[in-house]
C-alpha positions, 0 to 999 in steps of 0.5 A: 130556841128563840122566844115564842114572842120575840122582839127588839127591846133589848136594844134599848136597854141602857146599860148597853145603848146610848143615845142623844136626844133627837135634835130640833135641827136634825142632820137629814140622812138618806139610806136604801135598805131593800127595794120596792115593797111586796106583799110577803105571803107565808107559806114558806117552811114553818109558815115564814114569809116565802118572798122578800118583801123588800128588805128593811124597807118592806118589812117596816111597809108591812109592819106599818100597814098591815100590823098597825091600828090604825094603819100608818101611811100607805103600801104605795109610801116610798120612803119612811122616816124616823127621828128615834131609835124607839120610834123605829124599834116600835114599828119593827116590834109590830113584827113580833107575831110574824113567823121567823121574821125577827128571829129564826132558827136553823130549818125554820125558814126566816130566809127574809128575816132579820137574825138567825139562831146560831146556837142556844146563846147565839144570834147572828144578823142575816144579810143584809136586813140585819146590818141595815137594822143596826145601821139605822139604830147606830145612825139614830142614836146620835139625834139625827133624822133617817130616811129609809127607802127601797130605792133611790127613787124614793129618796127623790120623793121624799124630797120633792115632798118635803123640801128637805135635803137629804144631807148625807147618803149612808152607804150602808153598800157600795153599788153604781144605783147609790153612787150615780144617785150622788152625781146629781145631788150637789149638796149630798155627801155620800159615806161609804166604807173603805175597800170592798165596802166593810170598812177594812180596806186602805183605799176607796171603793172603785168609784170609777166604775160605780159612777160610770165615768172615770172623769167624776173621780177627780176635781170639783164634781161628785168626788169631793162629796165622798166620804170614805171611812176605814173603820168598822163597829164591831161588838156585841149585844145581849138579845134577851128579848129575841132569845132567851140568855143569847148575845148578838155578835156583828161587825159593820162599817162604821158608815152610820157613826160617820153619819152620827158625826155629821149630826153632832157637827151640825148641831154644834153649828161647826159642819162647814168646819169639820166632823173630826175630832174628839168634840164631834165623833165619839162612837155611842154604841159598839166599837171601832175594831180597826183603829190607827196610831196616830204615829202609824205610817198607815195614817199617811197611806190613808190620807193618801188614798183619801180614806178616813179613819179613827184613832186609837185613842180613849175615847175614840174618834175621827181622826181625818176628814178628807173627801175624794173618789180615789187615791192621789199623789198630791198632798192634802190641802184645805179644798180636799177636807170636808168642811171647805168642800161642803162649804164650797158646794153650799156657797157656790149654790147660794151665790148662784141664786143670788145672781140669778136674781139680778140677772136681767137687771142692767149689768152696771155699777149699781146692780153689781153693787147690790150683788156685792153687798148681798153676797157679802152679807151671805158671808157673814152668816157663816163668819164661824167657819171663814178666817176674819181675813182673806175672803173677798167678793169680786163683781165689778168693772174689773171681771164684768162688762157694762150692759153684758148679758153675762154676769160674773161673781168671783168670791175668794174664801179662806176657811178658818181650818187650813192655810189655803184659800179656794175661789168661787167663780159663778157665770150666769148668761141671760 
């Protein structure tokens, strides 16, 4: 039987859970986990909640408003944020007295809870709440900040209220709402499990359908901000504080661990290089159940399909960093790699901002020289990610006409990882 007053504290036992110190420069990761909050009455079987409060998000709102003293936030909040596993667990542990919420046994209700007793020593996650809990817990172990919302509108509210931009979307599921939200987010990378979304398929999800526009699955659109992963994290946790002597068995797509690699890479100052490799993408908790041998032909198949993978090594690490929403027969180039694609998106926006500032000045030699100087200073900030030579800012009479109302800025970028350069073309008209 589940414990009389169960809690989630055993997940944080240091003998089975590792975590980095929360970062002073956190990666902002968003995750849609549930729906709009609904106050759950407890008139279901054995006093369980008779309706879904709004998934993980809804239970957090309930815990913070009905089980906290003083109250945290309000029931109208559209998002909640966490920077450490302990704070996340602390809020959920306030649900310990809520009947069959954290753990239920067969026939007891708890339909909308987190975990279910399967036998005297077995516990399984209930879908989707148990998996969403594990995604958040695993991501927070890497030191980043997570923004949990019931809908993508909540993620927009976070950005509007804080001024922070969500850098990655943890795709705990692949659906049209998440995919279409990414279309308008020029600097957000979506991380999704391959195939059917659980990380065990050799192809990407059907993004043509999810986007609602087949044209978006190629080129420098949202496609170069999709990071697919062939990898699932499957292991066990001792969960004594839920059910004495019990073990939780789980298997989830490794999307939170990939987001963790983004977090580590950002803190190393290498986000515009790569998130792959031993130094950036070791797994902190659990284990990848479908690693790939470096000499296996599957590696090439996955790359062609623009799906990333974990290498069968000790310790396991990400062995690929390509982006894309569908497969391609073309060989992978630097433009297909996450670091370069992310860098291009970021620089395009920042160069556009510089050009906009000068748009209503005279388009003459003096103005263009000022623009060139400012863009070059911008590139200097990213020197760690750029090759020492091969970068060029072109904003002169070769691509502009004196006193024209149209301003053209062309920038050639050569990333340090890769032999190919790419070009950023910014055209602004007053």
